[in-house]
PAZAPA-4460 file (N, C-alpha, C; in steps of 0.05 Angstrom, whole numbers, plus 32768, in hexadecimal, padded with zeros to 4 digits):
% residues 291
    n_x    n_y    n_z   ca_x   ca_y   ca_z    c_x    c_y    c_z   seq   type   mol
   7D6B   84F0   7942   7D79   84EF   795C   7D8F   84DA   795A     1      X     A
   7DA8   84E3   795F   7DBE   84D0   795D   7DC0   84BF   7977     2      X     A
   7DD3   84AB   7977   7DD5   8498   798D   7DDD   84A6   79A7     3      X     A
   7DEF   84B9   79A7   7DF9   84C7   79BF   7DE2   84D7   79CC     4      X     A
   7DD3   84E5   79BC   7DBD   84F5   79C7   7DA7   84E3   79D2     5      X     A
   7DA2   84CC   79C4   7D8F   84B8   79CE   7D97   84AE   79EA     6      X     A
   7DB0   84A9   79ED   7DB9   849E   7A07   7DB6   84B3   7A1D     7      X     A
   7DBA   84CD   7A17   7DB5   84E2   7A2A   7D98   84E2   7A33     8      X     A
   7D85   84E0   7A1F   7D69   84E0   7A26   7D62   84C7   7A36     9      X     A
   7D6D   84B0   7A2F   7D68   8498   7A3E   7D72   849A   7A5B    10      X     A
   7D89   84A8   7A5F   7D93   84AB   7A7A   7D80   84BE   7A8A    11      X     A
   7D77   84D3   7A7D   7D64   84E5   7A8A   7D4B   84D6   7A92    12      X     A
   7D40   84C6   7A80   7D27   84B7   7A85   7D2B   84A2   7A9B    13      X     A
   7D43   8498   7A9E   7D48   8484   7AB3   7D4C   8492   7ACE    14      X     A
   7D59   84A9   7ACF   7D5F   84B5   7AE9   7D4A   84C8   7AF4    15      X     A
   7D3D   84D7   7AE2   7D2A   84EC   7AEB   7D13   84E0   7AFB    16      X     A
   7D07   84C9   7AF4   7CF0   84BF   7B04   7CF8   84B8   7B21    17      X     A
   7D12   84B5   7B26   7D1C   84AE   7B41   7D1F   84C7   7B53    18      X     A
   7D1D   84DF   7B47   7D20   84F7   7B56   7D08   84FC   7B68    19      X     A
   7D0D   8508   7B80   7CF6   850E   7B92   7CE4   8524   7B85    20      X     A
   7CCC   8527   7B8F   7CB9   853B   7B84   7CC4   8557   7B85    21      X     A
   7CD4   855E   7B99   7CDE   8579   7B9B   7CF1   8580   7B84    22      X     A
   7CFC   856B   7B76   7D0C   856F   7B5F   7CFA   856E   7B46    23      X     A
   7CEA   8559   7B43   7CDA   8555   7B2B   7CC7   856D   7B26    24      X     A
   7CBE   857A   7B3B   7CAA   858F   7B38   7CB6   85AB   7B37    25      X     A
   7CD1   85AD   7B36   7CDE   85C7   7B37   7CFA   85C6   7B2B    26      X     A
   7CFB   85BF   7B11   7D15   85B8   7B05   7D18   85C4   7AE9    27      X     A
   7D31   85C9   7AE2   7D38   85D0   7AC7   7D4C   85BC   7ABD    28      X     A
   7D45   85AC   7AA9   7D56   8597   7A9F   7D61   859F   7A83    29      X     A
   7D7C   859D   7A80   7D88   85A2   7A66   7D96   8589   7A5D    30      X     A
   7D92   8581   7A44   7DA0   856A   7A38   7DB3   8575   7A23    31      X     A
   7DCD   8572   7A29   7DE2   857D   7A18   7DEE   8568   7A05    32      X     A
   7DEF   856E   79EC   7DFC   855D   79D8   7E04   856D   79C0    33      X     A
   7E1E   856F   79BB   7E29   8580   79A5   7E1C   859C   79A8    34      X     A
   7E0E   85A5   7993   7E03   85BF   7994   7DE5   85BE   799B    35      X     A
   7DDC   85A6   79A2   7DC0   85A3   79AA   7DBD   85A6   79C8    36      X     A
   7DA9   85B4   79D2   7DA5   85B8   79EE   7D87   85BC   79F4    37      X     A
   7D77   85A6   79F2   7D5B   85A8   79F9   7D58   85AD   7A17    38      X     A
   7D46   85BD   7A1F   7D41   85C5   7A3C   7D24   85BF   7A43    39      X     A
   7D21   85B3   7A5B   7D06   85AD   7A65   7D03   85BA   7A81    40      X     A
   7CEC   85C7   7A86   7CE9   85D5   7A9F   7CCF   85CC   7AAD    41      X     A
   7CD1   85C9   7AC8   7CBA   85C3   7AD8   7CBA   85D7   7AEF    42      X     A
   7CA2   85E2   7AF5   7CA1   85F5   7B0B   7CB1   860E   7B06    43      X     A
   7CC0   8616   7B1B   7CD1   862E   7B18   7CED   8627   7B0E    44      X     A
   7CF3   860E   7B0B   7D0C   8605   7B00   7D24   860B   7B12    45      X     A
   7D20   860A   7B2C   7D36   8611   7B3F   7D4B   85FB   7B40    46      X     A
   7D43   85E2   7B3D   7D57   85CC   7B3C   7D62   85CA   7B20    47      X     A
   7D7B   85C4   7B1D   7D87   85C2   7B02   7D92   85A6   7AFE    48      X     A
   7D89   859B   7AE7   7D93   8580   7ADF   7DA0   8583   7AC3    49      X     A
   7DB8   8579   7AC1   7DC6   8579   7AA7   7DCD   855D   7AA0    50      X     A
   7DC6   8555   7A87   7DCC   853B   7A7C   7DDE   853F   7A64    51      X     A
   7DF6   8534   7A65   7E09   8539   7A50   7E19   851F   7A49    52      X     A
   7E28   8520   7A33   7E38   8509   7A2C   7E4F   8507   7A3F    53      X     A
   7E54   84EE   7A47   7E6B   84E8   7A58   7E7F   84D6   7A4A    54      X     A
   7E91   84CA   7A59   7EA4   84B8   7A4E   7E97   849C   7A4B    55      X     A
   7E89   8499   7A35   7E7B   847F   7A31   7E5F   847E   7A3B    56      X     A
   7E59   848D   7A51   7E3F   848D   7A5C   7E35   84AA   7A5F    57      X     A
   7E1B   84AF   7A5C   7E11   84CA   7A61   7E15   84D3   7A7E    58      X     A
   7E18   84EC   7A82   7E1C   84F7   7A9E   7E03   8505   7AA6    59      X     A
   7DF9   84FD   7ABD   7DE0   8509   7AC8   7DE7   8518   7AE2    60      X     A
   7DE5   8532   7AE2   7DED   8543   7AF8   7DD6   8554   7B02    61      X     A
   7DD4   8556   7B1D   7DBF   8566   7B2A   7DCC   857B   7B3B    62      X     A
   7DC2   8594   7B39   7DCB   85A9   7B4A   7DB4   85B1   7B5D    63      X     A
   7DB6   85AB   7B76   7DA1   85B1   7B89   7DA2   85CE   7B93    64      X     A
   7D8C   85DC   7B93   7D8C   85F8   7B9B   7D8D   85FC   7BB9    65      X     A
   7D83   85E9   7BC9   7D82   85EB   7BE6   7D8B   85D1   7BF3    66      X     A
   7D91   85D3   7C0D   7D98   85BB   7C1C   7D80   85A9   7C1F    67      X     A
   7D68   85B3   7C1F   7D50   85A3   7C22   7D4D   8590   7C0A    68      X     A
   7D52   859B   7BF2   7D51   858B   7BDA   7D67   8576   7BDA    69      X     A
   7D7E   857E   7BE4   7D95   856C   7BE5   7D8E   8555   7BF7    70      X     A
   7D82   855A   7C0E   7D7B   8545   7C21   7D66   8532   7C15    71      X     A
   7D53   853D   7C07   7D3E   852B   7BFB   7D4A   851A   7BE5    72      X     A
   7D5E   8524   7BD6   7D6B   8514   7BC1   7D7B   84FE   7BCE    73      X     A
   7D88   8503   7BE4   7D97   84ED   7BF1   7D84   84D7   7BFB    74      X     A
   7D6D   84DF   7C04   7D59   84CB   7C0D   7D4F   84BB   7BF5    75      X     A
   7D4C   84C8   7BDE   7D41   84BB   7BC7   7D55   84AA   7BB8    76      X     A
   7D6E   84AF   7BBD   7D84   84A0   7BAF   7D97   8492   7BC2    77      X     A
   7D8F   847C   7BCD   7DA0   846D   7BDE   7DBA   8465   7BCE    78      X     A
   7DD0   8465   7BDC   7DEA   8460   7BCE   7DFE   8453   7BE1    79      X     A
   7E14   844A   7BD6   7E2A   843F   7BE6   7E38   8457   7BF3    80      X     A
   7E36   8459   7C0E   7E41   8470   7C1C   7E5E   846C   7C22    81      X     A
   7E6F   8470   7C0E   7E8C   846D   7C12   7E96   8486   7C21    82      X     A
   7EAF   8485   7C29   7EBC   849B   7C37   7EBC   84B3   7C24    83      X     A
   7EC0   84B0   7C0A   7EC0   84C6   7BF7   7EA4   84D2   7BF6    84      X     A
   7E8F   84C2   7BF5   7E74   84CD   7BF5   7E6D   84DC   7C0E    85      X     A
   7E75   84D1   7C25   7E70   84DE   7C3F   7E7E   84F9   7C40    86      X     A
   7E97   84FA   7C37   7EA5   8514   7C36   7E99   8528   7C24    87      X     A
   7E8E   851E   7C0D   7E81   852F   7BFA   7E67   853B   7C06    88      X     A
   7E58   852A   7C14   7E40   8534   7C21   7E46   8548   7C37    89      X     A
   7E5B   8543   7C46   7E63   8556   7C5B   7E6A   8571   7C4E    90      X     A
   7E79   8570   7C38   7E80   8588   7C2A   7E69   8598   7C20    91      X     A
   7E55   858A   7C15   7E3D   8598   7C0C   7E2E   85A5   7C24    92      X     A
   7E2C   8598   7C3B   7E1E   85A4   7C51   7E2E   85BC   7C5C    93      X     A
   7E48   85BA   7C5B   7E59   85D1   7C63   7E53   85E9   7C50    94      X     A
   7E50   85E3   7C36   7E4C   85F9   7C23   7E32   8607   7C27    95      X     A
   7E1E   85F9   7C33   7E04   8605   7C38   7E03   8612   7C55    96      X     A
   7E19   860F   7C63   7E1C   861A   7C7E   7E07   8610   7C91    97      X     A
   7E00   85F6   7C8F   7DEE   85E9   7CA1   7DFC   85D5   7CB3    98      X     A
   7E16   85D4   7CB2   7E25   85C1   7CC2   7E29   85CC   7CDE    99      X     A
   7E1B   85C0   7CF2   7E1F   85C8   7D0D   7E39   85BB   7D19   100      X     A
   7E42   85C5   7D2F   7E5A   85B9   7D3C   7E55   859C   7D43   101      X     A
   7E3D   8596   7D4D   7E37   857A   7D54   7E36   8568   7D3B   102      X     A
   7E2A   8571   7D26   7E28   8561   7D0D   7E44   855D   7D01   103      X     A
   7E55   8571   7D03   7E71   856F   7CFA   7E7F   8559   7D09   104      X     A
   7E7B   8558   7D24   7E87   8543   7D34   7E7D   8528   7D2B   105      X     A
   7E63   8525   7D24   7E58   850C   7D1B   7E65   8503   7D01   106      X     A
   7E69   8515   7CEE   7E76   850F   7CD6   7E93   8506   7CDA   107      X     A
   7EA1   8514   7CEB   7EBD   850D   7CF2   7EBF   84F1   7CFC   108      X     A
   7EAC   84EA   7D0E   7EAD   84CF   7D1A   7EA5   84B9   7D06   109      X     A
   7E91   84BE   7CF6   7E88   84A9   7CE3   7E9E   84A5   7CCE   110      X     A
   7EAC   84BA   7CC7   7EC2   84B8   7CB3   7ED9   84A8   7CBE   111      X     A
   7EDC   84A8   7CD9   7EF1   8498   7CE6   7EE9   847A   7CE9   112      X     A
   7ED0   8476   7CF1   7EC7   845B   7CF8   7EBB   844B   7CE1   113      X     A
   7EAD   8459   7CCE   7EA0   844A   7CB9   7EB3   843A   7CA7   114      X     A
   7ECB   8444   7CA1   7EDE   8434   7C91   7EE7   841A   7C9F   115      X     A
   7EE2   8418   7CB9   7EEA   83FF   7CC7   7ED4   83E9   7CC5   116      X     A
   7EBD   83F1   7CBC   7EA7   83DD   7CBA   7EAD   83C8   7CA5   117      X     A
   7EA1   83B0   7CA9   7EA5   839B   7C95   7E99   83A2   7C7A   118      X     A
   7EA1   8393   7C66   7E98   8399   7C4B   7E7A   8397   7C49   119      X     A
   7E6D   8385   7C58   7E50   8381   7C54   7E41   839B   7C5C   120      X     A
   7E4E   83AD   7C6C   7E41   83C6   7C73   7E4C   83DD   7C61   121      X     A
   7E66   83DE   7C5D   7E71   83F3   7C4D   7E68   83F2   7C30   122      X     A
   7E66   83D9   7C26   7E5F   83D5   7C0A   7E41   83D4   7C04   123      X     A
   7E31   83D9   7C18   7E14   83D9   7C14   7E0D   83EE   7BFF   124      X     A
   7E01   83E6   7BE8   7DFD   83FA   7BD2   7DE5   840C   7BD6   125      X     A
   7DD5   8407   7BEB   7DBC   8416   7BED   7DB9   8421   7C09   126      X     A
   7DC9   8435   7C10   7DC7   8441   7C2A   7DBE   845E   7C28   127      X     A
   7DAD   8466   7C3A   7DA3   8481   7C3C   7DB1   8490   7C52   128      X     A
   7DB3   84AA   7C4F   7DC0   84BB   7C64   7DAC   84D0   7C6D   129      X     A
   7DA9   84D3   7C87   7D98   84E8   7C92   7DA6   84F5   7CAA   130      X     A
   7D9F   850E   7CB0   7DAC   851C   7CC5   7D9A   8531   7CD2   131      X     A
   7DA1   8539   7CEA   7D96   8551   7CF5   7DAD   8560   7D03   132      X     A
   7DA8   8572   7D15   7DBD   8582   7D20   7DD1   8572   7D31   133      X     A
   7DC8   855B   7D3C   7DD9   854C   7D4F   7DDD   852F   7D47   134      X     A
   7DD2   8526   7D31   7DD2   8509   7D2B   7DD5   8504   7D0D   135      X     A
   7DE4   84EF   7D07   7DE9   84E6   7CEC   7DE0   84C8   7CEA   136      X     A
   7DD1   84C1   7CD6   7DC7   84A6   7CD2   7DCC   849C   7CB6   137      X     A
   7DD8   8483   7CB5   7DDB   8476   7C9C   7DCA   845D   7C9E   138      X     A
   7DB6   845B   7C8D   7DA2   8445   7C8F   7DA0   8437   7C74   139      X     A
   7DA4   841C   7C75   7DA1   840C   7C5D   7D83   840C   7C54   140      X     A
   7D7F   840B   7C3A   7D63   840D   7C30   7D51   83F7   7C3A   141      X     A
   7D5D   83DE   7C3E   7D4D   83C8   7C47   7D4B   83C8   7C66   142      X     A
   7D58   83DB   7C73   7D56   83DD   7C90   7D66   83C9   7CA0   143      X     A
   7D77   83BA   7C92   7D87   83A6   7C9F   7D9F   83B1   7CAF   144      X     A
   7DA6   83CA   7CA9   7DBE   83D6   7CB6   7DB9   83F4   7CBA   145      X     A
   7DC1   83FD   7CD2   7DBF   841A   7CD8   7DD9   8422   7CE7   146      X     A
   7DE6   8437   7CDD   7DFD   8443   7CEA   7DF4   845F   7CF4   147      X     A
   7DF6   8463   7D0D   7DEE   847E   7D18   7E04   848A   7D29   148      X     A
   7E07   84A4   7D26   7E1A   84B3   7D37   7E0B   84CA   7D43   149      X     A
   7E0C   84CB   7D5D   7DFE   84E0   7D6C   7E12   84F0   7D7D   150      X     A
   7E0F   850A   7D7D   7E20   851B   7D8D   7E11   8526   7DA5   151      X     A
   7E1A   8521   7DBD   7E0D   852B   7DD5   7E23   8537   7DE7   152      X     A
   7E1E   8551   7DEE   7E31   8560   7DFF   7E4D   8560   7DF2   153      X     A
   7E4E   8562   7DD8   7E67   8565   7DCA   7E76   854A   7DC5   154      X     A
   7E6A   8533   7DCE   7E77   851A   7DCB   7E66   8508   7DB8   155      X     A
   7E70   8501   7DA0   7E61   84F0   7D8E   7E65   84D3   7D95   156      X     A
   7E4F   84C3   7D91   7E50   84A6   7D95   7E48   8499   7D7B   157      X     A
   7E55   8482   7D76   7E52   8473   7D5D   7E44   8458   7D63   158      X     A
   7E2F   8452   7D54   7E20   8439   7D59   7E17   842C   7D3F   159      X     A
   7E19   8412   7D3E   7E10   8403   7D27   7DFC   83EE   7D30   160      X     A
   7DE5   83ED   7D22   7DD1   83D9   7D27   7DCC   83C9   7D0E   161      X     A
   7DCC   83AE   7D11   7DC6   839D   7CFA   7DB0   838A   7D02   162      X     A
   7DA4   837D   7CEE   7D8D   836C   7CF4   7D92   834E   7CEF   163      X     A
   7DAA   8348   7CE4   7DB0   832B   7CDE   7DC9   8323   7CED   164      X     A
   7DC9   8309   7CF5   7DE1   82FD   7D02   7DF9   82FE   7CF0   165      X     A
   7DF5   82FA   7CD5   7E0B   82FA   7CC2   7E1A   8316   7CC3   166      X     A
   7E0C   832C   7CC3   7E18   8346   7CC4   7E24   834B   7CE0   167      X     A
   7E17   8342   7CF5   7E22   8346   7D10   7E3C   8337   7D13   168      X     A
   7E3D   831E   7D07   7E55   830E   7D09   7E6C   831B   7CFB   169      X     A
   7E67   8328   7CE5   7E7D   8336   7CD7   7E87   834D   7CE8   170      X     A
   7E76   835B   7CF7   7E7E   8372   7D07   7E8D   836A   7D20   171      X     A
   7E86   8353   7D2C   7E91   834C   7D46   7EAF   8346   7D45   172      X     A
   7EBA   8342   7D2D   7ED7   833E   7D2A   7EE6   8358   7D2C   173      X     A
   7ED8   836F   7D2B   7EE6   8389   7D28   7EF4   8392   7D41   174      X     A
   7EE8   838E   7D58   7EF3   8398   7D71   7EE8   8389   7D89   175      X     A
   7EF6   838C   7D9F   7EEE   8382   7DB9   7EDA   8394   7DC6   176      X     A
   7EC7   838A   7DD4   7EB2   839A   7DE1   7EB8   839C   7DFE   177      X     A
   7EAF   83B2   7E0B   7EB2   83B5   7E28   7EA2   839F   7E36   178      X     A
   7EAE   8394   7E4C   7EA2   837D   7E5A   7E95   8386   7E74   179      X     A
   7E7D   837F   7E77   7E6E   8382   7E90   7E55   8370   7E8D   180      X     A
   7E4A   8369   7EA4   7E32   8359   7EA3   7E1C   8366   7E93   181      X     A
   7E19   8381   7E96   7E04   8390   7E88   7E09   838F   7E6A   182      X     A
   7E23   8392   7E62   7E28   8392   7E45   7E24   8376   7E39   183      X     A
   7E2B   8361   7E48   7E25   8345   7E3F   7E08   8341   7E3B   184      X     A
   7DF8   834A   7E4D   7DDB   8348   7E4B   7DD0   8357   7E33   185      X     A
   7DDC   836F   7E2E   7DD4   837F   7E17   7DDA   8370   7DFD   186      X     A
   7DF2   8364   7DFB   7DF9   8355   7DE3   7DE7   833E   7DDF   187      X     A
   7DE1   8330   7DF5   7DCF   8318   7DF3   7DB3   8321   7DE8   188      X     A
   7DA8   8337   7DF2   7D8E   8341   7DE8   7D90   8347   7DCA   189      X     A
   7DA6   8355   7DC3   7DA9   835D   7DA6   7DAC   8344   7D95   190      X     A
   7DBB   8331   7D9C   7DC0   8319   7D8C   7DA7   8308   7D8A   191      X     A
   7D98   8306   7DA0   7D7E   82F8   7D9F   7D6B   8303   7D8A   192      X     A
   7D6C   831D   7D86   7D5A   832A   7D73   7D63   8329   7D56   193      X     A
   7D7A   831E   7D50   7D84   831E   7D35   7D79   8306   7D26   194      X     A
   7D75   8309   7D0C   7D6C   82F3   7CFB   7D83   82E0   7CF6   195      X     A
   7D7E   82C6   7CF8   7D92   82B2   7CF1   7DA6   82AC   7D07   196      X     A
   7DA2   82B6   7D1F   7DB5   82AF   7D35   7DB3   8292   7D3C   197      X     A
   7DC9   8282   7D3C   7DC9   8266   7D44   7DC1   8263   7D61   198      X     A
   7DB2   824D   7D67   7DA9   8248   7D82   7DC1   8245   7D95   199      X     A
   7DD7   8239   7D8C   7DEE   8234   7D9D   7DFB   824F   7DA5   200      X     A
   7DFA   8263   7D93   7E05   827D   7D9A   7DF4   8289   7DB0   201      X     A
   7DD9   8287   7DAE   7DC8   8291   7DC3   7DCE   8283   7DDE   202      X     A
   7DD2   8268   7DDC   7DD8   8259   7DF5   7DF2   8261   7E01   203      X     A
   7E07   8266   7DF0   7E21   826E   7DFA   7E1F   8289   7E09   204      X     A
   7E0F   829B   7DFE   7E0C   82B6   7E0B   7DFC   82B2   7E25   205      X     A
   7DE9   82A0   7E26   7DDA   829B   7E3F   7DEE   8291   7E55   206      X     A
   7E00   827F   7E4E   7E13   8274   7E61   7E27   828A   7E6A   207      X     A
   7E2F   829B   7E56   7E42   82B0   7E5D   7E36   82C4   7E71   208      X     A
   7E1D   82CC   7E6C   7E10   82DF   7E7E   7E0C   82D3   7E9A   209      X     A
   7E02   82BA   7E9A   7DFC   82AC   7EB4   7E15   82A8   7EC4   210      X     A
   7E2A   829D   7EB8   7E41   8296   7EC8   7E53   82AD   7ECF   211      X     A
   7E56   82C0   7EBB   7E67   82D7   7EC0   7E5C   82E9   7ED6   212      X     A
   7E42   82EC   7ED7   7E35   82FD   7EEB   7E39   82F2   7F07   213      X     A
   7E3E   82D8   7F0A   7E42   82CC   7F24   7E60   82CD   7F2D   214      X     A
   7E71   82D6   7F1C   7E8E   82D7   7F23   7E93   82ED   7F37   215      X     A
   7EA8   82EB   7F48   7EAF   8300   7F5B   7EB7   831A   7F4C   216      X     A
   7EB4   8330   7F5A   7EB9   834A   7F4E   7ED5   834D   7F43   217      X     A
   7EE9   8341   7F52   7F04   8345   7F49   7F0A   8337   7F2E   218      X     A
   7EFA   8322   7F27   7EFD   8316   7F0D   7EEF   8326   7EF8   219      X     A
   7ED6   832F   7EFF   7EC6   833E   7EEB   7ED2   8359   7EE3   220      X     A
   7EE3   8363   7EF4   7EEF   837E   7EEF   7F08   837C   7EDE   221      X     A
   7F12   8363   7ED8   7F2C   8362   7ECC   7F30   8349   7EB9   222      X     A
   7F1C   8344   7EA8   7F1F   832C   7E96   7F1F   8333   7E78   223      X     A
   7F25   831E   7E69   7F1E   831E   7E4C   7F0C   8305   7E48   224      X     A
   7EF4   830A   7E3F   7EE0   82F5   7E3C   7EDC   82F1   7E1D   225      X     A
   7EDE   82D8   7E15   7EDB   82D1   7DF8   7EC5   82BC   7DF6   226      X     A
   7EB2   82C2   7DE5   7E9C   82AF   7DDE   7EA1   82A5   7DC2   227      X     A
   7EA8   828C   7DBF   7EAD   8280   7DA5   7E92   8277   7D99   228      X     A
   7E8C   8280   7D80   7E72   8279   7D76   7E72   827A   7D57   229      X     A
   7E68   8265   7D4B   7E61   8265   7D2E   7E78   8270   7D1D   230      X     A
   7E8F   8264   7D1E   7EA7   826C   7D0E   7EB1   8288   7D15   231      X     A
   7EAE   8290   7D2D   7EB8   82AA   7D35   7EB8   82AD   7D53   232      X     A
   7EBD   82C4   7D5D   7EBC   82C8   7D7A   7EB5   82E5   7D81   233      X     A
   7EA9   82E9   7D98   7EA3   8303   7DA3   7EB6   8306   7DBB   234      X     A
   7EC4   831D   7DBC   7ED7   8323   7DD1   7ECE   833B   7DE1   235      X     A
   7ED0   8338   7DFC   7EC9   834D   7E0F   7EE0   8351   7E22   236      X     A
   7EE7   836A   7E29   7EFE   836F   7E3A   7EF7   8383   7E50   237      X     A
   7F06   8380   7E66   7F03   8393   7E7C   7F1D   8393   7E8C   238      X     A
   7F25   83AB   7E95   7F3D   83AE   7EA5   7F56   83A6   7E96   239      X     A
   7F69   8397   7EA3   7F82   8390   7E98   7F81   8375   7E89   240      X     A
   7F6A   8368   7E89   7F65   834E   7E7B   7F76   8338   7E87   241      X     A
   7F7C   8339   7EA0   7F8D   8324   7EAC   7F7F   8309   7EB0   242      X     A
   7F65   8309   7EB0   7F56   82F0   7EB3   7F4A   82E9   7E98   243      X     A
   7F48   82CF   7E91   7F3E   82C6   7E77   7F25   82B5   7E7C   244      X     A
   7F10   82BD   7E6D   7EF7   82AD   7E6F   7EF0   82A5   7E52   245      X     A
   7EEC   828B   7E4E   7EE6   8280   7E34   7ECB   8272   7E35   246      X     A
   7EBA   8279   7E21   7EA1   826B   7E1E   7EA0   8260   7E02   247      X     A
   7EA0   8245   7E00   7EA1   8239   7DE6   7E8F   8220   7DE4   248      X     A
   7E8C   8216   7DCD   7E7A   81FF   7DC8   7E8B   81E7   7DC2   249      X     A
   7E8A   81D3   7DD3   7E9A   81BA   7DD0   7E87   81A3   7DCF   250      X     A
   7E88   8194   7DB9   7E76   817D   7DB5   7E59   8184   7DB8   251      X     A
   7E52   819C   7DAE   7E37   81A4   7DB0   7E2D   81B0   7DCA   252      X     A
   7E3F   81B1   7DDE   7E38   81BC   7DF8   7E48   81D5   7DFE   253      X     A
   7E3C   81E8   7E0B   7E49   8201   7E12   7E5B   81FE   7E2A   254      X     A
   7E74   8206   7E27   7E87   8203   7E3D   7E90   821F   7E47   255      X     A
   7E92   8222   7E62   7E9A   823B   7E6E   7EB3   8235   7E7E   256      X     A
   7ECA   8242   7E77   7EE3   823D   7E86   7EF0   8257   7E8D   257      X     A
   7EFF   8256   7EA3   7F0C   826F   7EAE   7F2A   8269   7EB4   258      X     A
   7F3B   827B   7EAB   7F57   827B   7EB3   7F5D   8295   7EC1   259      X     A
   7F65   8294   7EDB   7F67   82AC   7EEB   7F82   82AF   7EF7   260      X     A
   7F87   82C6   7F03   7F9F   82CB   7F13   7F9D   82BA   7F2D   261      X     A
   7FB3   82B6   7F3B   7FB3   82A6   7F53   7F9F   82B0   7F68   262      X     A
   7F9F   82CB   7F6C   7F8E   82D7   7F80   7F70   82D2   7F7A   263      X     A
   7F68   82D5   7F60   7F4D   82D1   7F58   7F46   82B4   7F5A   264      X     A
   7F59   82A1   7F54   7F54   8285   7F57   7F4E   827E   7F74   265      X     A
   7F5E   8288   7F86   7F5A   8283   7FA2   7F3E   828E   7FAB   266      X     A
   7F37   82A7   7FA2   7F1E   82B3   7FAA   7F06   82A3   7FA0   267      X     A
   7F08   8299   7F87   7EF2   8289   7F7B   7EEE   8270   7F8B   268      X     A
   7F04   8262   7F92   7F02   824A   7FA2   7EF6   8250   7FBE   269      X     A
   7EFE   8266   7FCA   7EF5   826D   7FE4   7ED7   8272   7FE4   270      X     A
   7ECE   8282   7FCF   7EB2   8288   7FCD   7EA1   826F   7FC7   271      X     A
   7EAD   825C   7FB8   7E9F   8243   7FB2   7E9C   8232   7FCA   272      X     A
   7EB0   8231   7FDC   7EAF   8221   7FF4   7EA0   822E   800B   273      X     A
   7E9E   8248   800A   7E92   8257   8020   7E75   824E   8027   274      X     A
   7E63   824B   8013   7E48   8242   801B   7E48   8227   8029   275      X     A
   7E59   8214   8020   7E5B   81FA   802E   7E65   81FC   804A   276      X     A
   7E79   820E   804E   7E84   8211   8068   7E6F   821E   807B   277      X     A
   7E60   8231   8070   7E4C   823E   8081   7E36   822B   8089   278      X     A
   7E2F   8218   8077   7E1A   8205   807E   7E24   81F2   8095   279      X     A
   7E3D   81EC   8096   7E48   81DC   80AB   7E4A   81EC   80C5   280      X     A
   7E4F   8206   80C2   7E54   8217   80DA   7E3A   821E   80E8   281      X     A
   7E24   8221   80D9   7E0A   822A   80E5   7E01   8217   80FB   282      X     A
   7E00   81FD   80F8   7DF7   81EC   810E   7E09   81EE   8126   283      X     A
   7E23   81F2   8122   7E35   81F5   8139   7E2F   820E   8148   284      X     A
   7E2B   8224   8138   7E24   823E   8146   7E09   823C   8155   285      X     A
   7DF6   822E   8148   7DDC   822B   8155   7DDE   821C   816F   286      X     A
   7DEF   8207   816F   7DF3   81F7   8188   7E00   8207   819D   287      X     A
   7E13   8217   8196   7E21   8228   81AA   7E0D   823C   81B6   288      X     A
   7DFC   8248   81A5   7DEA   825C   81AF   7DD5   8250   81C1   289      X     A
   7DCF   8236   81BE   7DBB   8229   81CF   7DC6   8222   81EA   290      X     A
   7DE0   821F   81EC   7DED   8218   8205   7DEC   822F   8219   291      X     A
***
């Protein structure tokens, strides 16, 4: 056995044990080298594996007979899911005629949004892909990151879940989030559950939720709120962004400050003075009623 043929066998021995049972128990493997072509068969030999000489490295190729086998191989072989890989997977599903309209919408959206993700997500070398008729999931093997796209009533939605503050921090630079009290509370819950979240970040979110929820409606409907935290910031926007709300950490203490339009400034002062004015007015009204 010469060196080239030995490398082909070594490649087969390295790759074949990683195949799922549906391949290992039903495969025809051919090792091609010059005029030599040993063949090994298991079961009915419906899956085809070819190992041949490549440019410096042996080439290991698998031809899946059904979409079920293809799905199992994707689960068994986590990989870096680049745009090229995702497009290749979509093409294979189209060739088997299992691509529903909803799943096609999911692929279209993930191909638009996934390239915008930070390197810590895009470059993850061990991601699995799963799908059904209306949903597409990209899940890292260690479970630290999940990208899911779901199509409901013809409208796909894109969502990313991470488990560490480091990955969340990388993502929060990508875009501004819609601002509402409910969304702030949702972000606070999510950040609390991440591993490695600094206590000051949690405190800043507590202050943001508490103080922003007490602002008058005219301010909450039209601001840009920025929470500065741990060498970065989270930005939330609503309406025309005419009012500015900043939550930052100064000398170890969380500071909440507001810059508003003249009308909102007047309204905030009025609402702040109103309770005090009512307290002074109540005894006067009580005295008048007793007379």
